[in-house]
MDTraj code that builds the backbone (N, CA, C; nanometers):
import mdtraj as md
import numpy as np

residues = "UNK UNK UNK UNK UNK UNK UNK UNK UNK UNK UNK UNK UNK UNK UNK UNK UNK UNK UNK UNK UNK UNK UNK UNK UNK UNK UNK UNK UNK UNK UNK UNK UNK UNK UNK UNK UNK UNK UNK UNK UNK UNK UNK UNK UNK UNK UNK UNK UNK UNK UNK UNK UNK UNK UNK UNK UNK UNK UNK UNK UNK UNK UNK UNK UNK UNK UNK UNK UNK".split()
xyz = np.array([
    [14.1460, 20.0789, 11.7669],
    [14.1740, 20.0280, 11.6318],
    [14.1563, 19.8767, 11.6726],
    [14.0348, 19.8231, 11.5866],
    [14.0263, 19.6589, 11.5962],
    [14.1062, 19.5941, 11.4830],
    [14.1376, 19.4895, 11.5010],
    [14.2184, 19.4461, 11.4429],
    [14.1296, 19.3589, 11.3119],
    [14.2207, 19.3632, 11.1979],
    [14.1377, 19.3202, 11.0984],
    [14.1518, 19.0915, 11.0814],
    [14.0227, 19.0978, 11.0468],
    [14.0480, 18.9269, 11.0505],
    [14.0602, 18.8929, 10.9639],
    [14.1426, 18.7844, 10.9780],
    [14.1926, 18.6888, 10.8470],
    [14.1502, 18.5634, 10.8425],
    [14.1040, 18.5244, 10.7957],
    [14.0593, 18.3547, 10.7127],
    [14.1216, 18.3576, 10.6231],
    [14.1322, 18.2142, 10.5823],
    [14.1782, 18.1189, 10.4541],
    [14.0863, 18.1074, 10.3386],
    [14.1513, 18.1372, 10.2459],
    [14.0525, 18.1191, 10.1251],
    [14.0219, 17.9732, 10.1338],
    [13.8646, 17.9821, 10.1062],
    [13.8708, 17.7969, 10.1242],
    [13.8579, 17.7102, 10.0214],
    [13.9268, 17.7696, 9.9003],
    [13.9794, 17.6989, 9.7888],
    [14.1658, 17.6512, 9.8137],
    [14.2057, 17.7665, 9.7993],
    [14.3841, 17.7498, 9.7894],
    [14.4067, 17.7718, 9.9240],
    [14.3254, 17.8518, 9.9870],
    [14.4203, 17.8396, 10.1928],
    [14.5017, 17.9542, 10.2328],
    [14.4848, 18.0157, 10.0890],
    [14.5720, 18.1963, 10.1469],
    [14.5079, 18.2570, 10.1540],
    [14.6262, 18.3665, 10.2705],
    [14.5293, 18.4332, 10.3972],
    [14.4689, 18.5462, 10.3238],
    [14.3291, 18.5718, 10.3587],
    [14.2471, 18.6618, 10.3440],
    [14.1912, 18.7691, 10.4275],
    [14.1930, 18.8980, 10.4262],
    [14.1939, 19.0495, 10.5166],
    [14.0183, 19.0140, 10.5293],
    [13.9353, 18.9781, 10.6080],
    [13.8046, 19.0305, 10.5995],
    [13.7581, 19.1520, 10.5784],
    [13.7350, 19.2360, 10.5062],
    [13.6879, 19.3439, 10.5060],
    [13.5841, 19.4034, 10.3980],
    [13.5424, 19.4869, 10.4041],
    [13.3975, 19.5061, 10.3243],
    [13.4807, 19.5780, 10.2002],
    [13.5669, 19.6041, 10.1650],
    [13.6953, 19.6576, 10.0186],
    [13.6998, 19.5114, 9.9846],
    [13.7089, 19.3760, 10.0113],
    [13.7341, 19.3055, 9.9417],
    [13.6618, 19.2014, 9.8962],
    [13.6138, 19.2561, 9.7766],
    [13.4747, 19.1860, 9.6827],
    [13.4571, 19.0142, 9.6597],
    [13.5785, 18.9682, 9.7074],
    [13.5654, 18.8428, 9.6630],
    [13.5404, 18.7694, 9.8101],
    [13.5560, 18.8278, 9.9311],
    [13.5268, 18.7798, 10.0793],
    [13.4382, 18.6459, 10.0767],
    [13.4669, 18.5530, 10.1116],
    [13.5810, 18.5050, 10.1677],
    [13.6886, 18.4447, 10.0840],
    [13.6662, 18.4229, 9.9775],
    [13.8212, 18.3924, 9.8003],
    [13.9099, 18.5059, 9.8396],
    [14.0133, 18.4848, 9.7837],
    [14.1334, 18.5848, 9.8439],
    [14.1321, 18.6120, 9.6542],
    [14.0638, 18.5791, 9.5569],
    [14.0325, 18.6254, 9.4093],
    [13.9446, 18.5793, 9.3271],
    [13.8797, 18.6410, 9.2345],
    [13.7642, 18.6063, 9.1044],
    [13.7776, 18.4461, 9.0968],
    [13.9233, 18.3895, 9.0990],
    [13.9553, 18.2686, 9.0145],
    [13.9190, 18.2361, 9.1238],
    [13.9160, 18.2337, 9.2562],
    [13.8654, 18.1010, 9.3489],
    [13.7409, 18.1174, 9.3580],
    [13.7082, 18.2336, 9.3546],
    [13.5578, 18.2508, 9.3764],
    [13.4803, 18.1457, 9.2399],
    [13.5266, 18.1695, 9.1475],
    [13.4570, 18.1061, 9.0477],
    [13.4976, 17.9557, 9.0458],
    [13.5994, 17.9007, 9.0589],
    [13.6356, 17.7333, 9.0916],
    [13.5171, 17.7332, 9.1898],
    [13.4931, 17.8057, 9.3152],
    [13.4133, 17.7425, 9.4120],
    [13.2314, 17.7182, 9.3284],
    [13.1874, 17.8322, 9.2300],
    [13.1057, 17.8621, 9.2244],
    [13.0959, 17.7360, 9.1080],
    [13.2267, 17.7023, 9.0534],
    [13.1870, 17.5941, 8.9306],
    [13.1680, 17.4879, 8.9828],
    [13.1968, 17.4160, 9.1213],
    [13.2106, 17.3252, 9.2074],
    [13.0700, 17.2950, 9.2436],
    [12.9702, 17.3693, 9.2483],
    [12.8635, 17.4255, 9.3343],
    [12.7332, 17.3628, 9.1872],
    [12.7982, 17.4089, 9.0903],
    [12.7027, 17.4113, 8.9580],
    [12.7502, 17.2568, 8.9401],
    [12.8438, 17.1864, 8.9768],
    [12.8679, 17.0643, 8.8956],
    [12.8406, 16.9561, 9.0212],
    [12.7811, 16.9884, 9.1212],
    [12.7202, 16.9206, 9.2313],
    [12.8116, 16.8582, 9.2949],
    [12.9177, 16.8778, 9.2772],
    [13.0488, 16.8391, 9.3730],
    [13.0280, 16.8928, 9.5087],
    [12.9188, 17.0033, 9.5844],
    [12.9176, 17.0114, 9.6812],
    [12.7634, 16.9761, 9.6838],
    [12.7092, 16.9628, 9.7797],
    [12.5537, 16.9678, 9.8367],
    [12.4982, 16.9772, 9.9995],
    [12.4198, 16.9928, 9.9779],
    [12.3516, 16.9798, 10.1071],
    [12.2467, 16.8958, 10.1820],
    [12.3202, 16.8303, 10.3005],
    [12.2134, 16.7031, 10.3346],
    [12.1311, 16.7436, 10.3897],
    [12.0373, 16.6397, 10.2983],
    [11.8915, 16.6284, 10.3640],
    [11.8336, 16.4902, 10.3048],
    [11.7417, 16.5028, 10.3832],
    [11.6136, 16.3838, 10.3101],
    [11.6143, 16.3394, 10.1767],
    [11.6235, 16.2181, 10.1488],
    [11.5944, 16.2101, 9.9714],
    [11.4592, 16.2294, 9.9687],
    [11.4140, 16.2923, 9.7986],
    [11.2622, 16.3177, 9.7748],
    [11.2113, 16.2294, 9.7038],
    [11.1241, 16.1617, 9.7371],
    [11.0576, 16.0279, 9.5799],
    [11.0165, 16.1172, 9.4776],
    [11.0059, 16.0586, 9.3624],
    [10.9757, 16.1821, 9.2398],
    [10.8671, 16.2422, 9.2804],
    [10.7432, 16.1089, 9.2514],
    [10.6055, 16.1672, 9.2199],
    [10.5652, 16.1742, 9.3723],
    [10.6139, 16.1734, 9.5183],
    [10.5802, 16.1326, 9.6380],
    [10.5207, 16.2735, 9.7078],
    [10.4362, 16.2681, 9.8031],
    [10.3298, 16.3698, 9.8606],
    [10.4349, 16.4980, 9.9696],
    [10.6035, 16.4216, 9.9333],
    [10.6730, 16.4996, 10.0195],
    [10.7574, 16.6384, 9.9219],
    [10.6862, 16.6550, 9.7793],
    [10.6581, 16.7627, 9.7136],
    [10.7917, 16.6856, 9.6396],
    [10.8016, 16.6249, 9.6063],
    [10.9466, 16.5816, 9.4890],
    [10.9769, 16.6406, 9.3746],
    [10.8107, 16.6667, 9.3451],
    [10.8036, 16.7406, 9.1896],
    [10.8220, 16.8636, 9.2060],
    [10.8454, 16.9921, 9.1185],
    [10.8479, 17.1256, 9.1256],
    [10.7295, 17.1738, 9.2423],
    [10.6446, 17.1499, 9.1658],
    [10.4920, 17.2258, 9.2706],
    [10.5163, 17.1902, 9.4113],
    [10.5367, 17.0773, 9.4577],
    [10.5206, 17.0732, 9.5677],
    [10.4122, 16.9831, 9.6299],
    [10.3341, 16.9114, 9.5303],
    [10.2490, 16.8551, 9.4944],
    [10.1918, 16.7411, 9.4980],
    [10.2970, 16.6432, 9.4699],
    [10.3385, 16.5220, 9.4297],
    [10.2476, 16.4779, 9.3075],
    [10.1888, 16.5765, 9.2049],
    [10.1030, 16.5271, 9.1324],
    [10.1926, 16.5931, 9.0407],
    [10.1971, 16.5417, 8.8888],
    [10.2828, 16.5648, 8.7936],
    [10.2027, 16.7261, 8.6989],
    [10.2908, 16.7786, 8.6425],
    [10.2895, 16.9233, 8.5898],
    [10.1914, 16.9758, 8.6615],
])
top = md.Topology()
chain = top.add_chain()
for i, resn in enumerate(residues, 1):
    res = top.add_residue(resn, chain, resSeq=i)
    for name in ("N", "CA", "C"):
        top.add_atom(name, md.element.get_by_symbol(name[0]), res)
traj = md.Trajectory(xyz[None], top)
């Protein structure tokens, strides 16, 4: 028998068993999952990266060409 891995909910810190049956993992509940999703949507979290120039050749525009539209 293997031990069940326990992690802490990233929002509230409550211990959570890491099982496939836990549909909210790594969160303890739907509430904590939605709080985290809302934080991403609000821009509270970000992935570090280089700054992008809005019209620059680095693809700062949506098409990645550096050309408008």
